[in-house]
Wavefront OBJ file of the C-alpha trace (Angstrom):
o trace
v 0.000 0.000 0.000
v 2.801 2.332 0.927
v 4.787 1.652 -2.250
v 1.721 2.104 -4.432
v 0.929 5.373 -2.717
v 4.396 6.753 -3.189
v 4.653 5.517 -6.753
v 1.496 7.469 -7.485
v 2.822 10.519 -5.664
v 6.183 10.347 -7.433
v 4.426 10.211 -10.767
v 2.312 13.226 -9.849
v 5.321 15.220 -8.729
v 7.330 14.413 -11.852
v 4.460 15.321 -14.127
v 3.475 18.573 -12.473
v 6.683 19.552 -10.702
v 5.272 19.265 -7.235
v 1.685 20.179 -8.008
v -0.009 19.539 -4.697
v -3.301 18.103 -3.507
v -6.681 19.094 -4.660
v -6.691 17.140 -7.941
v -9.816 15.057 -8.324
v -9.818 11.783 -10.217
v -13.467 11.720 -11.155
v -14.215 8.190 -12.212
v -17.602 8.194 -10.532
v -20.032 10.558 -8.916
v -22.291 10.653 -5.896
v -25.150 8.151 -6.081
v -23.624 6.661 -9.246
v -25.243 9.294 -11.446
v -23.151 8.653 -14.561
v -25.218 11.140 -16.544
v -23.519 13.887 -14.544
v -19.975 12.525 -14.811
v -18.499 15.820 -15.920
v -15.019 15.512 -14.399
v -12.154 14.320 -16.552
v -14.287 13.650 -19.605
v -15.811 17.119 -19.548
v -12.482 18.782 -18.949
v -10.838 16.846 -21.776
v -13.673 17.479 -24.226
v -13.629 21.170 -23.407
v -9.874 21.476 -23.791
v -9.870 19.429 -27.003
v -12.358 21.809 -28.606
v -10.423 24.743 -27.179
v -7.115 23.651 -28.730
v -8.677 23.100 -32.155
v -9.209 26.834 -32.547
v -5.528 27.703 -32.218
v -2.275 27.327 -34.114
v -0.681 23.887 -34.088
v 2.252 24.959 -31.905
v 0.871 23.488 -28.689
v 3.792 21.784 -27.021
v 5.745 24.813 -25.828
v 4.116 27.002 -23.234
v 5.665 30.225 -24.513
v 4.629 29.573 -28.090
v 1.551 30.437 -30.065
v -1.175 28.829 -27.970
v -3.488 31.795 -28.175
v -1.974 33.573 -31.131
v 1.533 33.726 -29.628
v 3.069 34.880 -26.396
v 3.175 38.400 -27.769
v 5.478 41.316 -27.284
v 5.287 42.911 -23.886
v 3.073 45.953 -24.079
v 1.133 44.856 -27.180
v -2.278 44.778 -25.570
v -4.536 46.013 -28.413
v -4.051 43.149 -30.863
v -7.636 42.026 -31.489
v -8.937 42.656 -34.985
v -12.448 44.115 -35.356
v -13.666 40.657 -36.364
v -12.025 39.068 -33.308
v -13.628 41.664 -31.041
v -17.077 40.803 -32.380
v -16.457 37.077 -31.952
v -15.289 37.354 -28.357
v -18.352 39.466 -27.568
v -20.573 36.776 -29.065
v -18.753 34.128 -27.027
v -19.171 35.946 -23.721
v -22.716 37.007 -24.529
v -23.509 33.301 -24.724
v -21.636 32.608 -21.472
v -23.601 35.292 -19.646
v -26.868 34.106 -21.169
v -26.130 30.727 -19.618
v -25.375 32.419 -16.297
v -28.758 34.153 -16.470
v -30.521 30.945 -17.420
v -28.880 28.739 -14.795
v -28.272 30.952 -11.800
v -30.127 29.604 -8.770
v -33.178 31.535 -7.668
v -33.433 33.243 -4.301
v -30.618 33.237 -1.779
v -29.527 31.459 1.353
v -31.081 32.702 4.567
v -27.608 32.605 6.157
v -28.937 30.841 9.224
v -26.212 29.250 11.332
v -26.158 26.876 14.251
v -25.231 28.686 17.469
v -22.130 26.529 17.948
v -20.827 27.158 14.430
v -17.240 28.417 14.896
v -18.286 30.010 18.179
v -14.634 30.158 19.250
v -13.544 32.064 16.149
v -11.674 31.176 12.999
v -9.440 28.111 13.051
v -5.860 28.310 11.823
v -3.208 25.695 11.041
v -1.007 26.742 13.970
v -0.618 24.746 17.225
v -2.816 27.079 19.263
v -5.758 25.961 17.081
v -5.172 22.196 17.309
v -7.801 21.897 20.045
v -10.411 23.265 17.625
v -9.588 21.090 14.620
v -12.362 18.670 15.569
v -14.795 21.489 14.747
v -13.772 20.990 11.117
v -15.072 17.409 10.948
v -17.708 16.317 8.464
v -20.365 16.358 11.171
v -19.483 19.851 12.375
v -19.224 21.390 8.897
v -22.527 19.764 7.926
v -24.306 21.354 10.893
v -23.080 24.922 10.586
v -24.973 26.869 7.918
v -28.460 25.545 7.376
v -29.334 24.434 3.858
v -32.320 22.297 2.901
v -32.335 19.231 0.607
v -34.529 21.140 -1.840
v -32.017 23.999 -1.959
v -29.188 21.546 -2.599
v -31.154 19.933 -5.435
v -31.953 23.334 -6.932
v -28.302 24.397 -6.808
v -27.117 21.057 -8.188
v -29.457 21.147 -11.154
v -28.456 24.652 -12.152
v -24.743 23.923 -11.626
v -24.929 20.885 -13.917
v -26.894 22.752 -16.591
v -24.448 25.662 -16.651
v -21.417 23.381 -16.924
v -23.065 21.311 -19.661
v -23.779 24.459 -21.671
v -20.331 26.046 -21.425
v -18.833 22.701 -22.432
v -20.434 23.220 -25.833
v -18.674 26.557 -26.424
v -15.474 27.181 -28.381
v -13.397 30.257 -27.636
v -12.692 32.198 -30.853
v -9.153 32.288 -32.183
v -7.298 35.484 -31.348
v -9.158 36.157 -28.103
v -6.118 36.260 -25.811
v -2.417 36.813 -26.273
v 0.722 37.586 -24.310
v 1.329 37.957 -20.618
v 0.885 40.708 -18.079
v -0.622 41.937 -14.846
v -4.296 42.735 -14.239
v -5.887 44.690 -11.418
v -9.228 46.321 -10.638
v -9.552 50.090 -10.368
v -12.469 52.419 -9.830
v -12.857 54.983 -7.050
v -10.062 54.852 -4.486
v -8.775 51.653 -6.082
v -7.709 53.597 -9.169
v -5.220 55.525 -7.044
v -4.082 52.335 -5.329
v -3.674 50.610 -8.688
v -1.331 53.324 -9.906
v 0.598 53.133 -6.632
v 1.076 49.411 -7.237
v 2.097 49.990 -10.861
v 4.651 52.601 -9.796
v 6.145 50.065 -7.370
v 6.412 47.536 -10.202
v 8.303 49.993 -12.381
v 10.561 51.157 -9.545
v 11.632 47.546 -8.993
v 12.299 47.013 -12.698
v 9.285 44.898 -13.667
v 8.411 45.627 -17.299
v 5.308 43.464 -17.762
v 2.356 45.408 -19.207
v -0.546 46.147 -16.884
v -4.270 46.341 -17.534
v -6.566 48.119 -15.083
v -10.182 46.992 -15.156
v -12.527 49.947 -14.666
v -15.999 48.919 -13.439
v -19.061 50.236 -15.269
v -20.024 53.846 -14.506
v -16.668 54.686 -12.886
v -15.378 56.982 -15.636
v -11.669 57.730 -15.034
v -11.103 59.151 -18.537
v -8.143 61.378 -17.563
v -6.478 58.570 -15.644
v -6.959 56.119 -18.504
v -6.022 58.428 -21.361
v -3.262 60.560 -19.866
v -1.797 58.910 -16.768
v -1.654 55.147 -17.360
v 0.081 55.144 -20.774
v 3.211 56.570 -19.117
v 3.622 53.256 -17.267
v 3.038 50.749 -20.106
v -0.476 50.274 -18.800
v -4.018 50.733 -20.067
v -7.626 50.583 -18.927
v -9.945 47.751 -19.889
v -13.728 47.572 -19.600
v -16.385 44.881 -19.490
v -17.733 46.434 -22.714
v -14.557 45.151 -24.417
v -15.963 41.609 -24.287
v -19.681 41.970 -23.581
v -22.396 43.797 -25.549
v -24.098 46.699 -23.794
v -27.507 45.020 -23.797
v -26.079 42.098 -21.805
v -24.190 44.366 -19.391
v -27.471 46.071 -18.517
v -28.917 42.760 -17.312
v -26.388 42.449 -14.476
v -25.484 44.467 -11.411
v -21.860 43.670 -10.707
v -20.144 44.571 -7.463
v -17.352 43.750 -5.061
v -15.369 40.583 -5.628
v -17.174 39.894 -8.902
v -15.033 42.526 -10.604
v -11.945 40.328 -10.242
v -13.504 37.514 -12.268
v -14.659 40.051 -14.836
v -11.182 41.585 -14.989
v -9.574 38.238 -15.793
v -11.893 37.338 -18.649
v -11.773 40.922 -19.981
v -7.982 41.108 -19.935
v -6.289 40.559 -23.275
v -3.523 38.464 -21.693
v -3.308 34.716 -22.159
v -1.164 34.400 -19.018
v -1.886 36.850 -16.252
v -1.118 37.775 -12.693
v -4.213 39.108 -10.969
v -3.287 41.538 -8.205
v -5.551 43.419 -5.852
v -4.893 47.127 -6.227
v -3.629 47.297 -2.633
v -1.183 44.421 -3.148
v 2.403 45.578 -3.701
v 5.053 43.326 -5.293
v 8.333 43.828 -3.423
v 10.669 42.170 -5.925
v 11.066 42.128 -9.691
v 8.638 39.611 -11.197
v 9.219 39.631 -14.956
v 10.243 35.956 -14.798
v 7.135 34.496 -13.198
v 5.481 33.229 -16.378
v 8.651 31.399 -17.421
v 8.883 29.363 -14.220
v 8.578 25.595 -14.515
v 5.973 25.344 -11.786
v 3.672 27.797 -13.585
v 4.208 26.114 -16.946
v 3.270 22.792 -15.384
v 0.351 23.863 -13.224
v -1.128 26.825 -15.047
v -2.625 28.126 -11.791
v -0.757 29.375 -8.727
v -2.635 30.181 -5.514
v -1.522 31.551 -2.155
v -2.680 30.547 1.348
v -4.801 32.381 3.876
v -4.363 32.100 7.652
v -7.311 29.790 8.156
v -8.269 26.176 7.657
v -10.973 25.345 5.157
v -14.635 25.445 6.225
v -16.456 24.607 2.977
v -19.788 22.859 3.484
v -19.913 19.152 2.579
v -23.090 20.127 0.724
v -20.920 21.815 -1.913
v -19.659 18.415 -3.027
v -23.255 17.291 -3.484
v -24.058 20.435 -5.450
v -21.075 19.931 -7.768
v -21.479 16.129 -7.866
v -17.934 15.616 -6.604
v -17.066 12.346 -4.840
v -15.170 12.197 -1.568
v -14.181 9.381 0.763
v -14.865 9.940 4.462
v -12.993 6.749 5.282
v -9.682 7.686 3.690
v -7.446 10.376 5.130
v -4.836 11.683 2.671
v -3.238 14.656 4.484
v -2.870 16.453 7.774
v -3.745 20.106 7.195
v -1.052 21.396 4.809
v 1.094 18.249 5.053
v 0.176 16.106 2.061
v 3.590 14.396 1.923
v 3.941 12.445 5.169
v 2.136 9.062 4.873
v -1.254 9.141 6.659
v -0.271 6.091 8.733
v 2.112 8.340 10.665
v -0.587 10.672 12.022
v -3.783 8.595 11.834
v -4.643 6.607 14.958
v -4.672 2.836 14.424
v -8.222 2.486 15.788
v -9.506 3.925 12.514
v -11.819 6.475 14.145
v -11.923 9.425 11.745
v -15.052 11.064 13.148
v -13.173 14.079 14.543
v -10.629 14.380 11.735
v -11.073 17.568 9.669
v -13.262 16.829 6.669
v -10.829 18.495 4.282
v -8.117 16.019 5.220
v -10.158 13.379 3.384
v -9.726 12.073 -0.140
v -11.583 14.074 -2.787
v -11.932 17.282 -0.765
v -10.309 20.666 -1.302
v -6.961 20.923 0.503
v -6.018 23.169 3.388
v -5.411 25.945 4.064
v -8.044 28.212 2.552
v -6.982 30.544 -0.256
v -6.086 34.239 -0.110
v -6.930 35.681 -3.508
v -5.138 39.022 -3.353
v -2.843 37.498 -5.951
v -3.438 34.730 -8.463
v -1.394 33.508 -11.428
v -3.288 31.778 -14.225
v -2.960 30.466 -17.767
v -6.129 30.801 -19.798
v -4.831 28.120 -22.165
v -4.940 25.584 -19.346
v -7.614 27.089 -17.126
v -10.322 28.712 -19.228
v -12.846 26.236 -17.745
v -11.689 27.334 -14.288
v -12.339 30.967 -15.168
v -15.802 30.306 -16.574
v -16.933 28.213 -13.614
v -15.423 30.591 -11.046
v -17.238 33.398 -12.868
v -20.497 31.517 -12.244
v -19.588 31.046 -8.579
v -18.797 34.742 -8.206
v -21.906 36.043 -9.945
v -23.889 33.813 -7.585
v -21.482 34.304 -4.705
v -23.268 36.795 -2.449
v -26.554 34.882 -2.659
v -25.202 31.341 -2.425
v -21.638 30.273 -3.023
v -19.643 32.613 -0.782
v -21.351 31.387 2.414
v -21.314 27.799 1.125
v -17.539 27.983 0.675
v -16.708 29.886 3.879
v -19.627 29.531 6.352
v -19.219 33.041 7.844
v -15.498 32.640 8.563
v -12.899 35.318 7.828
v -12.452 36.612 4.315
v -15.706 35.394 2.775
v -15.729 36.286 -0.902
v -14.172 35.130 -4.140
v -11.226 33.417 -2.432
v -12.441 29.803 -2.729
v -14.079 30.083 -6.137
v -10.895 29.524 -8.147
v -9.552 26.433 -6.388
v -13.052 24.945 -6.369
v -13.519 25.491 -10.096
v -10.084 24.077 -10.947
v -10.693 21.040 -8.752
v -14.087 20.443 -10.319
v -12.391 20.025 -13.695
v -9.465 18.009 -12.297
v -7.110 20.726 -13.533
v -3.701 21.029 -11.917
v -2.714 23.885 -9.644
v -0.116 24.693 -7.022
v -0.962 26.428 -3.763
v 2.046 27.918 -2.010
v 2.991 26.032 1.151
v 4.845 28.814 2.953
v 2.440 30.337 5.460
v 1.213 33.855 4.949
v 3.105 36.277 7.172
v 2.069 39.496 8.869
v 3.714 42.873 9.243
v 2.553 45.615 11.572
v 3.289 47.344 14.860
v 2.363 47.430 18.522
v 0.106 50.385 19.200
v 1.735 53.119 21.220
v -1.245 53.359 23.569
v -0.766 49.746 24.644
v -3.958 48.487 23.004
v -2.245 45.634 21.190
v -0.830 44.680 17.821
v -2.127 46.132 14.573
v -1.476 44.046 11.495
v -1.176 46.214 8.398
v -0.074 43.827 5.671
v -0.146 40.177 4.625
v 3.192 38.821 3.400
v 2.914 36.299 0.565
v 5.970 34.415 -0.612
v 7.885 33.559 -3.770
v 6.050 30.610 -5.305
v 9.077 29.458 -7.325
v 11.316 29.177 -4.264
v 8.454 27.622 -2.315
v 7.851 24.917 -4.925
v 11.532 23.934 -4.799
v 11.302 23.595 -1.017
v 8.215 21.451 -1.458
v 10.155 19.162 -3.769
v 12.942 18.895 -1.180
v 10.351 17.968 1.448
v 8.882 15.322 -0.825
v 12.268 13.781 -1.597
v 13.210 13.722 2.089
v 9.921 12.124 3.119
v 10.030 9.607 0.298
v 13.518 8.454 1.304
v 12.768 8.417 5.032
v 9.582 6.385 4.892
v 10.754 4.022 2.176
v 13.744 3.226 4.384
v 11.466 2.683 7.382
v 9.311 0.333 5.392
v 12.359 -1.597 4.234
v 13.692 -1.895 7.783
v 10.460 -2.599 9.677
v 8.073 -3.839 7.031
v 5.492 -1.125 7.700
v 5.007 2.436 8.899
v 3.687 2.937 12.401
v 1.558 5.607 14.018
v 3.762 8.284 15.587
v 2.008 10.085 18.481
v 4.762 12.730 18.541
v 4.124 13.808 14.944
v 3.362 17.531 14.556
v 2.459 19.012 11.149
v 4.060 22.304 12.098
v 7.371 20.568 12.744
v 7.126 19.312 9.165
v 6.470 22.875 8.017
v 9.252 24.411 10.095
v 11.787 21.859 8.876
v 11.343 22.666 5.207
v 9.823 26.122 4.910
v 11.292 28.246 7.721
v 14.642 28.962 9.349
v 16.036 30.679 12.412
v 16.810 34.381 12.179
v 20.192 35.640 13.413
v 18.466 37.873 15.966
v 16.104 35.134 17.170
v 12.730 33.828 16.033
v 11.843 32.227 12.721
v 11.481 33.473 9.182
v 10.408 31.927 5.901
v 13.066 30.510 3.628
v 11.254 31.912 0.597
v 11.434 35.628 -0.120
v 8.388 37.783 0.342
v 6.996 38.465 -3.135
v 3.817 40.440 -2.351
v 2.675 42.625 0.523
v -1.105 42.885 0.622
v -1.612 46.249 2.327
v -5.248 45.729 3.204
v -5.574 47.485 6.591
v -4.956 50.364 6.378
v -4.808 50.806 2.644
v -2.378 53.271 1.096
v -4.944 56.025 0.692
v -3.344 59.444 1.315
v -6.716 61.121 1.779
v -7.842 58.740 4.543
v -4.399 58.762 6.180
v -4.441 62.551 6.344
v -8.117 62.844 7.280
v -7.717 60.431 10.227
v -4.175 61.574 11.081
v -3.243 57.915 10.965
v 0.243 56.679 11.899
v 0.871 59.731 14.033
v 1.139 59.484 17.819
v 1.450 62.575 20.001
v 2.308 64.673 16.912
v 5.101 62.294 15.822
v 4.960 60.047 12.762
v 5.869 56.372 13.095
v 6.255 53.418 10.748
v 3.570 50.793 10.321
v 5.703 48.283 8.374
v 8.675 46.967 10.329
v 9.865 43.747 8.680
v 13.548 44.482 8.038
v 13.869 41.847 5.324
v 10.983 43.344 3.370
v 12.160 46.927 3.891
v 15.553 45.897 2.519
v 13.815 44.565 -0.601
v 11.498 47.533 -1.009
v 10.605 50.214 1.533
v 6.886 50.289 0.767
v 5.978 53.250 2.925
v 8.858 55.404 1.727
v 8.368 54.609 -1.954
v 4.597 55.076 -1.837
v 4.819 58.463 -0.176
v 7.481 59.542 -2.651
v 4.979 58.670 -5.336
v 2.134 60.526 -3.612
v 4.301 63.608 -3.225
v 5.409 63.556 -6.866
v 2.001 62.764 -8.349
v -0.522 64.558 -6.139
v 1.259 67.624 -4.869
v 0.860 70.518 -5.196
v -2.821 70.831 -6.047
v -2.098 72.045 -9.578
v -0.144 68.852 -10.216
v -2.673 66.451 -8.707
v -6.067 67.812 -9.704
v -8.022 65.982 -12.359
v -5.973 62.781 -12.289
v -8.118 60.841 -9.854
v -11.870 61.297 -9.696
v -11.848 59.865 -6.176
v -9.647 62.655 -4.800
v -11.379 65.351 -6.844
v -14.656 64.327 -5.202
v -13.160 64.214 -1.701
v -11.060 67.364 -1.632
v -11.685 71.006 -2.384
v -8.930 73.254 -3.688
v -8.612 74.641 -0.153
v -8.229 71.234 1.555
v -5.868 69.663 -0.965
v -2.790 71.522 0.378
v -3.543 70.175 3.868
v -3.323 66.624 2.557
v -0.104 67.507 0.762
v 1.331 68.898 3.991
v 0.661 65.551 5.689
v 2.263 63.732 2.737
v 5.324 65.985 2.848
v 5.884 65.570 6.585
v 5.385 61.832 6.445
v 7.753 61.518 3.494
v 10.427 63.449 5.364
v 10.072 61.169 8.385
v 10.195 58.013 6.249
v 13.395 59.189 4.568
v 15.016 59.936 7.907
v 13.886 56.670 9.484
v 14.890 54.361 6.643
v 18.257 53.342 8.048
v 16.855 52.820 11.526
v 14.101 50.651 10.044
v 16.872 48.478 8.643
v 18.563 48.402 12.048
v 21.464 50.582 10.946
v 21.097 53.793 12.940
v 18.799 55.925 15.065
v 16.147 57.913 13.217
v 15.568 61.616 13.557
v 12.175 62.344 15.109
v 9.694 64.150 12.893
l 1 2 3 4 5 6 7 8 9 10 11 12 13 14 15 16 17 18 19 20 21 22 23 24 25 26 27 28 29 30 31 32 33 34 35 36 37 38 39 40 41 42 43 44 45 46 47 48 49 50 51 52 53 54 55 56 57 58 59 60 61 62 63 64 65 66 67 68 69 70 71 72 73 74 75 76 77 78 79 80 81 82 83 84 85 86 87 88 89 90 91 92 93 94 95 96 97 98 99 100 101 102 103 104 105 106 107 108 109 110 111 112 113 114 115 116 117 118 119 120 121 122 123 124 125 126 127 128 129 130 131 132 133 134 135 136 137 138 139 140 141 142 143 144 145 146 147 148 149 150 151 152 153 154 155 156 157 158 159 160 161 162 163 164 165 166 167 168 169 170 171 172 173 174 175 176 177 178 179 180 181 182 183 184 185 186 187 188 189 190 191 192 193 194 195 196 197 198 199 200 201 202 203 204 205 206 207 208 209 210 211 212 213 214 215 216 217 218 219 220 221 222 223 224 225 226 227 228 229 230 231 232 233 234 235 236 237 238 239 240 241 242 243 244 245 246 247 248 249 250 251 252 253 254 255 256 257 258 259 260 261 262 263 264 265 266 267 268 269 270 271 272 273 274 275 276 277 278 279 280 281 282 283 284 285 286 287 288 289 290 291 292 293 294 295 296 297 298 299 300 301 302 303 304 305 306 307 308 309 310 311 312 313 314 315 316 317 318 319 320 321 322 323 324 325 326 327 328 329 330 331 332 333 334 335 336 337 338 339 340 341 342 343 344 345 346 347 348 349 350 351 352 353 354 355 356 357 358 359 360 361 362 363 364 365 366 367 368 369 370 371 372 373 374 375 376 377 378 379 380 381 382 383 384 385 386 387 388 389 390 391 392 393 394 395 396 397 398 399 400 401 402 403 404 405 406 407 408 409 410 411 412 413 414 415 416 417 418 419 420 421 422 423 424 425 426 427 428 429 430 431 432 433 434 435 436 437 438 439 440 441 442 443 444 445 446 447 448 449 450 451 452 453 454 455 456 457 458 459 460 461 462 463 464 465 466 467 468 469 470 471 472 473 474 475 476 477 478 479 480 481 482 483 484 485 486 487 488 489 490 491 492 493 494 495 496 497 498 499 500 501 502 503 504 505 506 507 508 509 510 511 512 513 514 515 516 517 518 519 520 521 522 523 524 525 526 527 528 529 530 531 532 533 534 535 536 537 538 539 540 541 542 543 544 545 546 547 548 549 550 551 552 553 554 555 556 557 558 559 560 561 562 563 564 565 566 567 568 569 570 571 572 573 574 575 576 577 578 579 580 581 582 583 584 585 586 587 588 589 590 591 592 593 594 595 596 597 598 599 600 601 602 603 604 605 606 607 608 609 610 611 612
């Protein structure tokens, strides 16, 4: 059993270069309903029809899969005929969404004991609560009736059947680049992120999705082109009459941005997510070429309802444990008690379920050539997210939104993906008034370095447990096993000044609370205590890579101040500030910039800062 398991795992690793769990082998479905066996067959049929529309150069990932990889910056390549065809394609997709979206919405009624002790992480202080993630517990959290499940299942099947009949027109997507969502304050944040990219030397083109009715003509026509960037709109791929039938909002814009983007390969970044290293190479990495979808982890363990698997007709095996939280390498015999009682084991440790931890979707790397089905199904989940799928995926735990729609859609189609193993980090500061720690940014790590560490972990585990089997004939339960010891061994290291740090570099800093909004910072006098400015980001390793606060306030000072220089560029600020108040914001920016310059060396641990 052990040798068969590892032979299978070795094969998987060699094929996908350490693509990790979450791949479904859909040979059968719940209740034996072969008429709904959409899995591998559906995925293969869809991809076969997809490939037929493109040039024959299919074997090399950088070649002409969708008309060629394209020159960087060439984002307006679609011919008038191609533009009409892609609009027809997506008009049909959205017609199917209208036809097969479930009626009504969940009442969002929860059992009183549902996660009553808060969100559950993968760290040791949450071990005592892992039993709350069992099948029984997750099934008795949010209330959903059998009739609702049947209604959702029927519509889900009908939508998938219909999009399986579609063929994406040739010339729809091309090249590679970065996509983000603007509109309102996010337009300013998007440009702040783009400026950081250019400061660090990243040359990839950027497309900023502007939601309907947001305007931003000056920003799009005069500001963005200076940075090898452009605005894109849902009207680029969808006729106006179809747009009028939907009211899009919130997380849905990210799905819309990805299908609207002209890029074949894209990095989706939230506007408040700052890359802190040069990333031109990301699309050439072996792990991306193999997987086609890279995801990053959230802090929390997965809480998806078992009912989702009924809705999507996905099989799972409650009697077969295949991982322990994020550890999908160590053989289950090591951490599964010999008595065979799995009743309190987290449901998402079982075969056929989505792997832990949950996903943080502030960044996502995807190939449309490999994952167009993922995009179209996640689009369906997001359009129907607020009413149904968001609470089904998260059950009122932290971060409810689009985060689980992408991994769920990819897993439905048995498409490969890699979710970064290195835990998300936090940067922030202890409040000066003694009221505790304030986290200001999520630190997400270099997926290329992380995937190499995962391979090292696999090779180590394979050798260790094969040797044990050879010596003792079997692998025994180890009561001292700790999944975090596994993690620490391969993905972290001791810092010279004490504590631990990740082996992989930080690649993105998701600055979600507070966001880099100069108006709000000035209006609330944030990051000032007793008239003195202070830093909110304090991770020396990250500051050495890119001093986010310093660089962002340099940009604000150059772009927004004085009033004559900043007016008219950002509708958000024009609406917030009068000509009389604008200089007050600029005064805050100037003073903060001066402090950040003077405190840079101290932030790196080199010398004492001058107080500002």
